[in-house]
C-alpha positions in Angstrom: 15.0 7.6 -20.1 15.4 3.8 -19.6 13.5 2.2 -16.8 14.6 -0.9 -14.9 11.6 -3.0 -16.1 11.4 -1.7 -19.7 10.6 -4.6 -22.0 9.1 -6.9 -19.4 5.5 -8.1 -19.6 3.3 -8.8 -16.6 0.0 -10.7 -16.9 -2.2 -9.8 -13.9 -5.2 -11.8 -12.8 -6.1 -9.4 -10.1 -8.7 -7.6 -8.2 -9.1 -5.3 -5.1 -5.8 -3.8 -3.8 -2.9 -6.1 -2.9 -2.1 -7.5 -6.4 -3.1 -4.3 -8.3 -0.8 -2.3 -5.9 2.0 -4.7 -6.7 1.5 -4.6 -10.5 1.2 -0.8 -10.6 4.6 -0.6 -8.9 6.0 -2.8 -11.6 4.3 -0.6 -14.2 5.9 2.5 -12.6 9.2 0.9 -13.3 8.5 0.4 -17.0 6.8 -3.1 -17.1 3.9 -3.6 -19.5 1.0 -4.8 -17.3 -1.9 -6.6 -19.0 -4.7 -6.6 -16.6 -7.3 -9.3 -17.2 -10.8 -8.4 -16.1 -14.2 -10.0 -16.1 -16.3 -8.9 -19.2 -19.0 -6.3 -18.3 -17.9 -6.0 -14.7 -14.2 -5.8 -14.4 -12.1 -5.6 -11.2 -14.8 -5.2 -8.5 -12.7 -2.3 -7.1 -14.0 -0.3 -10.1 -17.3 -0.1 -8.3 -16.1 0.8 -4.7 -17.1 4.4 -5.1 -17.3 7.3 -7.6 -15.2 9.9 -5.7 -12.5 10.4 -8.3 -14.5 12.4 -10.8 -16.9 9.6 -11.3 -14.2 6.8 -11.0 -13.4 4.6 -8.1 -10.7 6.2 -5.8 -9.2 2.7 -5.1 -9.1 1.8 -8.8 -7.5 5.1 -9.9 -4.9 4.8 -7.2 -3.7 1.2 -8.1 -4.3 0.8 -11.9 -2.6 3.5 -13.9 -0.2 2.5 -16.7 -2.0 -0.8 -17.3 -3.8 -2.3 -20.3 -7.2 -3.8 -19.7 -8.2 -7.1 -21.5 -11.6 -8.5 -20.7 -11.7 -12.3 -20.5 -14.1 -14.8 -18.9 -11.6 -17.2 -17.3 -14.3 -19.9 -17.2 -15.1 -19.7 -20.9 -13.9 -22.5 -23.2 -11.8 -20.1 -25.3 -10.0 -18.6 -22.2 -7.2 -21.2 -21.9 -5.9 -20.5 -25.5 -5.9 -16.8 -24.9 -4.0 -17.2 -21.6 -1.5 -19.6 -23.2 -0.7 -17.1 -26.0 -0.4 -14.3 -23.4 1.9 -16.4 -21.1 4.1 -17.4 -23.9 5.1 -13.7 -24.2 5.0 -12.9 -20.5 7.8 -12.6 -17.9 5.6 -12.5 -14.8 2.1 -13.8 -13.8 0.6 -12.1 -10.8 -2.7 -13.4 -9.3 -4.8 -12.9 -6.2 -7.9 -14.8 -7.2 -10.1 -16.6 -4.6 -8.2 -19.4 -2.8 -7.5 -22.3 -5.1 -9.0 -20.6 -8.2 -5.7 -20.2 -10.1 -4.8 -23.8 -9.6 -8.2 -25.0 -10.8 -7.6 -23.0 -14.0 -4.2 -24.7 -14.5 -2.3 -21.5 -13.6 -0.2 -22.8 -10.7 3.5 -22.5 -10.9 3.8 -26.3 -11.0 1.4 -26.5 -13.9 3.1 -23.7 -15.9 6.8 -24.5 -15.1 7.4 -27.1 -17.9 5.8 -25.1 -20.7 7.1 -21.7 -19.5 10.4 -22.3 -17.7 11.3 -18.6 -17.5 8.0 -17.4 -16.2 7.8 -16.0 -12.7 4.6 -16.7 -10.9 3.5 -14.6 -8.0 0.5 -15.8 -5.9 -1.0 -13.4 -3.4 -3.5 -14.8 -0.9 -4.9 -14.0 2.5 -3.3 -16.8 4.5 -1.0 -18.8 2.2 -1.5 -21.9 0.0 -1.5 -24.4 2.9 -2.3 -24.6 6.5 -5.7 -24.6 8.3 -6.6 -21.0 7.1 -5.8 -21.5 3.4 -9.4 -21.5 2.2 -10.6 -18.6 4.3 -11.5 -15.4 2.5 -9.4 -12.5 3.6 -10.0 -8.8 3.4 -7.8 -6.0 4.7 -9.9 -5.4 7.9 -9.9 -9.1 8.7 -6.1 -9.4 8.3 -5.6 -6.3 10.5 -7.6 -8.2 13.2 -5.8 -11.6 12.7 -2.4 -10.0 12.7 -3.0 -8.3 16.0 -2.8 -4.7 14.5 -6.2 -3.7 15.8 -5.3 -5.0 19.3 -2.7 -2.3 19.6 -4.4 0.4 17.6 -7.2 2.7 18.9 -8.2 4.0 22.3 -8.1 2.2 25.6 -11.9 1.6 25.2 -12.0 0.6 21.5 -9.8 -1.1 18.9 -9.7 0.6 15.5 -8.5 -0.2 12.0 -6.1 2.0 10.1 -7.7 4.5 7.7 -5.9 2.9 4.7 -5.7 -0.7 3.4 -2.4 -1.4 5.2 -2.5 -5.2 5.0 -3.1 -5.1 1.3 -0.3 -2.6 0.9 2.0 -4.8 3.0 1.3 -7.8 0.8 1.7 -5.7 -2.4 5.1 -4.4 -1.2 6.2 -7.9 -0.3 5.1 -9.1 -3.8 7.1 -6.4 -5.6 10.2 -7.3 -3.6 9.8 -11.0 -4.3 9.3 -10.4 -8.0 12.3 -8.2 -8.3 14.3 -10.8 -6.4 13.0 -13.5 -8.9 14.0 -11.4 -11.9 17.5 -11.0 -10.5 17.7 -14.7 -9.9 16.4 -15.5 -13.4 19.1 -13.2 -14.9 21.7 -15.6 -13.3 20.0 -19.0 -13.8 17.7 -18.5 -16.8 14.8 -20.0 -14.8 11.6 -18.6 -13.4 10.6 -18.8 -9.8 7.5 -19.1 -7.6 6.9 -16.1 -5.3 4.2 -16.7 -2.7 2.9 -13.9 -0.6 0.3 -14.0 2.2 -1.4 -10.9 3.6 -1.2 -12.3 7.1 2.6 -13.0 7.0 3.2 -9.6 5.3 1.3 -7.8 8.0 2.8 -9.8 10.9 6.2 -8.8 9.6 5.3 -5.2 10.1 4.1 -6.0 13.6 7.6 -6.7 14.8 7.8 -4.0 17.5 4.6 -4.9 19.4 5.4 -8.6 19.0 8.8 -8.3 20.6 7.5 -5.9 23.2 5.1 -8.7 24.2 7.7 -11.5 24.0 7.3 -14.5 26.3 3.8 -13.6 27.3 4.6 -10.0 28.4 1.9 -7.3 28.3 1.4 -5.9 24.9 1.7 -2.1 24.2 -1.5 -0.4 25.3 -3.8 1.3 22.8 -3.0 5.0 23.1 -5.0 6.6 20.4 -2.8 8.8 18.2 -0.1 9.0 20.9 2.9 6.7 21.1 2.1 3.7 23.3 5.4 3.9 25.3 7.1 7.2 24.7 5.8 10.5 26.0 5.1 13.3 25.1 4.8 11.8 21.6 1.5 12.5 19.8 -1.1 15.1 19.0 -1.8 18.2 21.1 -4.5 20.8 20.4 -3.6 24.5 20.1 -5.4 27.6 20.9 -6.7 28.2 17.4 -8.4 24.9 17.1 -5.6 23.2 15.2 -3.6 20.2 16.2 0.2 19.8 16.3 1.9 16.4 16.6 5.2 16.2 18.3 7.7 13.6 19.4 10.4 13.6 22.0 13.0 10.8 21.7 15.5 11.4 24.6 16.3 13.3 27.8 18.2 16.0 26.0 15.1 16.8 24.0 13.0 16.7 27.1 15.2 19.4 28.7 15.1 21.6 25.7 11.3 21.1 25.4 10.8 22.4 28.9 13.1 25.3 28.5 12.3 26.5 25.0 8.8 25.3 24.2 6.9 25.1 27.4 9.2 27.8 28.9 9.1 26.1 32.3 12.7 25.0 33.0 11.9 23.6 36.5 9.6 21.1 34.9 12.6 19.2 33.6 13.6 18.3 37.1 10.1 17.4 38.3 10.3 13.9 39.8 7.1 12.8 37.9 8.8 13.4 34.6 12.5 12.8 35.1 12.6 9.8 32.7 10.6 8.6 29.8 9.2 5.7 31.9 8.0 8.3 34.5 6.6 10.6 31.9 4.8 7.7 30.3 3.4 6.6 33.7 2.2 10.2 34.4 1.1 11.1 30.9 -2.3 12.5 32.0 -0.6 15.1 34.3 2.0 16.0 31.6 -0.7 16.2 28.9 -2.6 18.7 31.0 0.6 20.9 31.5 1.4 20.8 27.7 -2.2 21.5 26.8 -2.3 24.5 29.1 0.7 26.0 27.4 -0.4 25.3 23.9 -3.9 26.6 24.6 -2.4 30.1 24.7 -0.7 29.7 21.3 -1.7 29.2 17.7 -0.5 26.2 15.8 2.0 28.3 13.9 3.4 29.6 17.2 3.8 26.1 18.6 5.5 24.9 15.4 7.8 27.9 15.5 8.9 27.1 19.1 9.3 23.4 18.3 11.3 24.1 15.2 13.5 26.5 17.2 14.1 23.8 19.8 14.7 21.2 17.0 11.9 19.1 18.4 10.3 16.9 15.7 6.8 18.0 14.9 4.1 17.9 12.2 0.7 19.4 11.4 -2.3 17.1 11.5 -3.3 17.8 7.9 -6.5 17.1 6.1 -6.7 15.5 2.7 -7.1 19.0 1.1 -4.0 20.2 2.9 -2.0 17.2 1.6 -3.1 17.8 -2.0 -1.6 21.3 -1.5 1.3 20.4 0.7 4.2 23.0 0.2 6.9 20.3 0.4 5.4 18.1 -2.3 4.9 21.1 -4.5 8.4 22.4 -4.0 9.8 19.0 -4.9 7.5 18.8 -8.0 6.1 15.4 -6.8 2.7 15.9 -8.6 2.0 15.1 -12.2 -1.1 14.0 -14.2 -2.3 10.8 -15.7 -5.1 10.2 -18.2 -8.3 8.3 -17.4 -11.8 7.7 -18.8 -12.7 10.8 -16.7 -10.0 13.0 -18.2 -6.7 14.0 -16.6 -6.3 13.3 -12.9 -3.5 14.4 -10.5 -1.1 11.6 -9.5 1.8 11.5 -7.1 5.1 10.4 -8.7 6.3 7.1 -7.1 9.2 7.5 -4.6 12.4 5.5 -4.5 13.2 5.3 -8.2 16.6 6.1 -9.5 17.2 9.7 -10.4 17.8 8.9 -14.1 14.7 6.8 -14.6 11.4 8.7 -14.8 8.4 6.7 -13.7 5.9 5.4 -16.2 2.7 7.5 -15.7 0.3 6.3 -18.3 -3.6 6.4 -18.2 -5.9 4.5 -16.0 -7.7 2.1 -18.4 -11.3 1.8 -19.2 -12.7 -1.7 -18.9 -11.6 -3.7 -21.9 -10.0 -0.7 -23.5 -7.2 -2.7 -25.0 -8.9 -6.0 -25.6 -9.0 -5.7 -29.4 -5.4 -4.5 -29.8 -4.1 -7.2 -27.4 -6.0 -10.0 -29.2 -4.8 -8.8 -32.6 -1.2 -8.8 -31.2 -1.8 -12.4 -30.1 -2.7 -13.4 -33.6 -6.5 -13.3 -33.5 -8.0 -12.0 -36.7 -10.9 -9.6 -36.8 -13.5 -12.4 -37.4 -12.1 -14.4 -34.5 -12.2 -11.3 -32.2 -15.8 -10.7 -33.2 -16.6 -14.4 -32.5 -15.0 -14.2 -29.0 -17.0 -11.1 -28.3 -20.3 -12.7 -29.5 -19.7 -15.7 -27.3 -19.0 -13.6 -24.2 -15.4 -14.8 -23.9 -14.1 -11.2 -24.0 
């Protein structure tokens, strides 16, 4: 099946998560992604852990379907290799340290004249200008700077999310910008500069709490896993030691919840709980009442009542339970990809057209494709050997 980005080549000067997540999404859509890595070390995410059968969990997640070319960007031979690559490329994506790409002559301005159709995507922590431009940025730090941690956690302690959400936000923004630039190039014939900052991407996702606290108003309180302003909306323990998460959205659901789930119809008319604002203000008392009911039931029984009442709910699943989730299995969302450790399970990407299967090629070993790519660029066997001997690749 044809894919939307078949025939496009992406050169990736990337590390960690934000840019690799972006370029993996482009590879999913058919693009050829040539990932440039430091000789002998590679993307430092390769060494984060060894949990995926000896490979790094982060690296496996964000680097399938790519080709790995080792290249020392500071070596005298590197500019020629890069020039040959970029002559054939449609997109350059980089998230090197602040200012590094410009110092290497790889800014959009430096490349525009020689490569007028090239799309250059720069991903940074804070952007290319402003007082924070030179600050290092990691996911945790951006979660703090963007205010996410101020509204996440318990009343006593802020917490970070369990995933690299700021990196992912930047990666998603970059994919959107690159696709926009490709559409624009199809009309104008010219490449564009796509600039993405982790801070701005994360602050965009903070729209609800920002507007909630507009004009100096009080921010949403940290409420653990419960909703900060709607109640009951969050996790509740059941009698068998499990946890069920539920969410009520309106007064009709509150009435049904009291009648069919709690089986206490008079509670719907209790003055403490007659509106969401009152339920939210009296959440401790309501939590105790819900907890008392659920303590006499198993998780399956609670879910049965909630489903019967058409109240939104979910299980608090472990990673093992997600791997074996019945819905994902029924929809055939799991496949396998190759890797240096053998076949690994992988989730098919969502949101692709029905008539375009995702590209699901192996996770590359460090430098696995160096020889083939260099030969494709016109380097002879002796030249490749010389590049290796000098430490360039």
